[in-house]
C-alpha positions in Angstrom: 0.0 0.0 0.0 1.2 3.5 -0.8 2.1 5.5 2.2 0.2 8.7 2.6 2.5 11.8 2.6 3.0 13.2 6.1 1.9 16.8 6.3 4.5 19.0 8.0 3.2 21.0 10.9 3.2 24.7 10.1 5.4 26.7 12.4 4.0 29.4 14.7 5.5 32.1 12.5 3.2 31.1 9.6 0.0 31.6 11.7 1.3 34.9 13.1 2.1 36.3 9.6 -1.3 34.9 8.4 -3.1 36.8 11.2 -1.2 40.0 10.4 -2.2 39.7 6.8 -5.8 39.0 7.6 -5.9 42.0 9.9 -4.4 44.1 7.1 -6.9 43.0 4.6 -9.8 43.6 7.0 -8.4 47.1 7.8 -8.0 47.9 4.1 -11.3 46.6 2.7 -13.5 46.5 5.8 -14.6 50.2 5.8 -15.3 50.0 2.0 -17.5 46.9 2.5 -19.3 48.5 5.4 -20.1 51.6 3.3 -21.2 49.4 0.5 -23.7 47.5 2.8 -25.0 50.6 4.5 -25.7 52.3 1.2 -28.5 49.8 0.6 -30.5 50.7 3.7 -34.2 51.5 3.8 -35.6 55.1 3.9 -35.3 55.1 7.7 -31.7 54.0 7.7 -28.9 55.9 9.5 -25.1 56.2 9.3 -24.3 53.2 11.5 -25.3 49.6 12.0 -27.7 47.9 12.6 -29.4 48.3 9.2 -33.0 49.4 8.9 -34.3 47.6 6.0 -32.9 47.2 2.5 -33.7 49.2 -0.6 -32.3 51.4 -3.4 -33.8 54.5 -1.8 -30.6 56.4 -1.2 -29.4 55.7 -4.8 -32.6 57.2 -6.1 -32.1 60.3 -3.8 -28.6 60.6 -5.1 -29.9 60.6 -8.7 -32.4 63.3 -7.8 -29.7 65.5 -6.3 -28.4 66.4 -2.8 -29.6 69.8 -1.8 -27.9 72.7 -3.7 -24.9 70.5 -4.8 -25.0 69.2 -8.4 -23.4 65.8 -8.0 -24.0 65.1 -11.7 -22.0 68.2 -12.8 -19.2 67.3 -10.3 -19.1 63.8 -11.7 -18.8 65.0 -15.3 -16.1 67.5 -14.3 -14.1 64.7 -12.6 -14.5 62.4 -15.5 -13.4 65.0 -18.0 -10.4 66.1 -15.9 -9.4 62.5 -15.3 -9.5 61.7 -19.0 -7.3 64.7 -19.9 -4.9 63.9 -17.0 -4.7 60.3 -18.3 -4.0 61.3 -21.9 -1.3 63.8 -20.8 0.3 61.4 -18.4 0.6 58.7 -21.0 1.9 61.0 -23.7 4.4 63.0 -21.6 5.6 59.8 -19.8 6.2 58.1 -23.1 8.1 61.0 -24.6 10.2 61.4 -21.4 11.0 57.6 -21.4 12.1 57.8 -25.0 14.2 60.9 -24.3 16.0 59.3 -21.4 17.0 56.3 -23.5 19.9 58.4 -24.7 22.2 60.8 -22.8 20.0 63.8 -22.1 21.8 67.1 -21.2 20.5 68.2 -17.8 18.5 65.0 -17.5 19.5 64.2 -13.9 18.5 67.5 -12.4 15.3 67.4 -14.4 14.5 63.9 -13.1 15.0 65.0 -9.5 12.8 68.1 -10.0 10.0 66.0 -11.4 10.2 63.3 -8.7 10.6 65.9 -5.9 6.9 66.7 -6.1 6.2 63.2 -4.7 8.0 63.9 -1.4 6.5 67.4 -0.9 3.3 67.6 1.2 0.4 67.7 -1.2 -1.3 70.6 0.5 1.8 72.7 0.2 1.9 72.0 -3.5 -1.7 73.0 -3.8 -1.2 76.2 -1.9 1.9 77.1 -4.0 0.0 76.5 -7.3 -3.0 78.6 -6.0 -0.6 81.4 -5.0 1.1 81.4 -8.3 -2.1 81.7 -10.2 -3.3 84.5 -7.9 -0.1 86.4 -8.7 -0.7 85.7 -12.4 -4.2 87.2 -12.0 -2.8 90.3 -10.3 -0.3 90.8 -13.1 -2.9 90.3 -15.9 -5.3 92.7 -14.2 -2.6 95.3 -14.0 -1.8 94.9 -17.7 -5.5 95.0 -18.7 -6.1 98.0 -16.6 -3.3 99.8 -18.3 -3.8 98.7 -21.9 -7.3 97.2 -22.3 -9.7 98.5 -19.7 -12.7 97.1 -21.6 -11.4 93.5 -21.2 -10.9 94.0 -17.5 -14.7 93.9 -16.9 -15.0 90.4 -18.2 -11.8 89.0 -16.7 -12.3 86.9 -13.6 -9.4 84.5 -12.9 -7.0 82.2 -14.7 -7.6 79.5 -12.1 -9.8 76.7 -13.3 -10.4 73.1 -13.9 -8.1 72.7 -16.9 -5.5 75.3 -15.9 -4.4 75.3 -12.3 -6.4 72.2 -11.5 -4.9 70.2 -14.3 -1.4 71.4 -13.4 -1.9 70.4 -9.8 -2.9 66.9 -10.7 -0.1 66.4 -13.2 2.4 67.1 -10.4 1.0 63.9 -8.8 0.5 61.6 -11.8 3.5 62.4 -14.0 6.2 61.2 -11.6 4.5 57.9 -11.3 4.2 57.6 -15.1 7.8 58.6 -15.6 9.1 56.0 -13.1 7.0 53.3 -14.7 8.4 54.1 -18.2 12.0 54.1 -16.8 11.4 50.6 -15.5 9.9 49.5 -18.9 12.7 50.9 -21.0 15.5 49.7 -18.7 14.5 46.1 -19.5 13.7 46.8 -23.2 15.9 44.9 -25.6 17.1 47.4 -28.3 18.0 44.4 -30.5 14.4 44.4 -31.8 14.7 47.9 -33.1 18.1 47.1 -34.7 16.6 44.1 -36.5 13.7 46.3 -37.8 16.2 48.9 -39.1 18.3 46.2 -40.7 15.1 45.2 -42.6 14.7 48.7 -43.9 12.2 50.2 -41.4 12.3 53.9 -40.7 12.6 55.2 -37.1 8.9 55.9 -37.1 8.0 52.4 -38.5 10.4 50.8 -35.9 8.6 52.7 -33.1 5.1 52.0 -34.4 5.4 48.3 -35.3 8.1 47.2 -32.8 8.4 49.4 -29.7 4.8 50.5 -29.3 3.3 47.0 -29.3 5.9 45.8 -26.8 5.4 48.6 -24.3 1.6 48.9 -25.0 0.5 47.1 -21.8 2.7 49.3 -19.7 1.2 52.4 -21.3 -2.3 51.1 -20.5 -1.1 50.8 -16.9 0.3 54.3 -16.9 -3.1 55.5 -18.2 -4.9 53.7 -15.4 -2.6 55.3 -12.8 -3.2 58.7 -14.3 -7.0 58.4 -14.3 -7.4 56.7 -10.9 -5.0 59.1 -9.2 -6.9 62.1 -10.7 -10.3 60.5 -9.9 -9.8 60.5 -6.1 -7.4 63.4 -5.7 -8.2 65.9 -2.9 -5.2 67.5 -1.3 -3.5 68.9 -4.4 -6.8 70.0 -5.8 -8.2 71.7 -2.7 -6.6 75.1 -3.3 -6.2 75.0 -7.1 -9.6 74.3 -8.7 -11.0 77.8 -8.6 -14.8 78.1 -8.4 -15.6 74.6 -9.7 -15.1 71.5 -7.5 -14.4 67.9 -8.6 -16.4 65.0 -7.2 -13.9 64.2 -4.4 -14.0 67.8 -3.2 -17.8 67.8 -3.2 -17.7 64.5 -1.4 -15.4 65.9 1.3 -17.7 68.9 1.8 -20.8 66.6 2.0 -19.3 64.7 4.9 -19.8 67.7 7.2 -23.4 68.5 6.1 -25.1 65.3 4.9 -26.2 63.0 7.7 -28.0 60.3 5.7 -26.8 57.1 3.9 -26.9 59.0 0.6 -23.3 59.8 1.2 -22.6 56.1 1.4 -24.5 55.6 -1.9 -22.2 58.2 -3.5 -19.1 56.4 -2.1 -20.4 53.1 -3.5 -20.9 54.6 -7.0 -17.5 56.2 -7.1 -15.9 52.9 -5.9 -17.7 50.9 -8.6 -16.4 53.3 -11.2 -12.9 52.9 -10.0 -13.2 49.1 -10.2 -14.7 49.4 -13.7 -11.7 51.4 -14.8 -9.3 48.8 -13.4 -11.3 46.0 -15.0 -11.3 47.7 -18.3 -7.5 48.3 -18.0 -6.9 44.6 -17.3 -9.1 43.6 -20.2 -7.2 45.9 -22.6 -3.8 44.6 -21.3 -5.0 41.0 -21.8 -6.3 41.7 -25.3 -3.0 43.5 -26.2 -0.9 40.6 -24.9 -3.0 38.1 -26.9 -2.5 40.2 -30.0 1.2 40.4 -29.4 1.5 36.6 -29.0 
């Protein structure tokens, strides 16, 4: 008869590390799961357990609007800004990665300047950008007052969603995109490009048909980073958005005024959108890798 294999007894360290990991997962996803569950309470539900019935009441109220705050407009602004941030992060990170493949004059100081924004407190970056645009407004008003007084009546501010707000979020997303592209090109084999050129390909054809398909999944990942980091950004946007708020800023303001589970419904919707973006990204990467094979 075949002898059954003897299972080795797991050491105490295994169970201790397993308990730490379980506690970490609970700490990370427990609040999100609690908010998800509480958002499906009945009309008499509150902000804490136990639940009082189950329904889609708070999602309907969210769709109808929350007081004077236009959640739909804030959602559209965040979506538009996140899309622009994603496109610029992918494009600029790709160009920077290509530029750093060769010796770039002043490349080292430039790299440290870009990455330095990651170690600076986000609120300080936001305050600095807001101050810079306010100084720009003062200068423009002085010029208009001296040379074009008629235009001064219609001028308000240069701060806005796609000026100061866009710049503030790019200080957060571009360093991540740049670091990812550095990692990608550091392990990229230039022999593929050399083989394409030996076969008569131009530099553009070599990039389009050889380099781009190989780094495509990484570019999709950079795009996902850009969108998701923009989608939930608060600190760097708080002093740089001007008169229009993004959805996270509106959500932050609602936490001090809304005392019903509608705030949980909004959190559930935004979380689902984040997971949809990640799922779409993984699907695109899988499709790209299958095409490459």
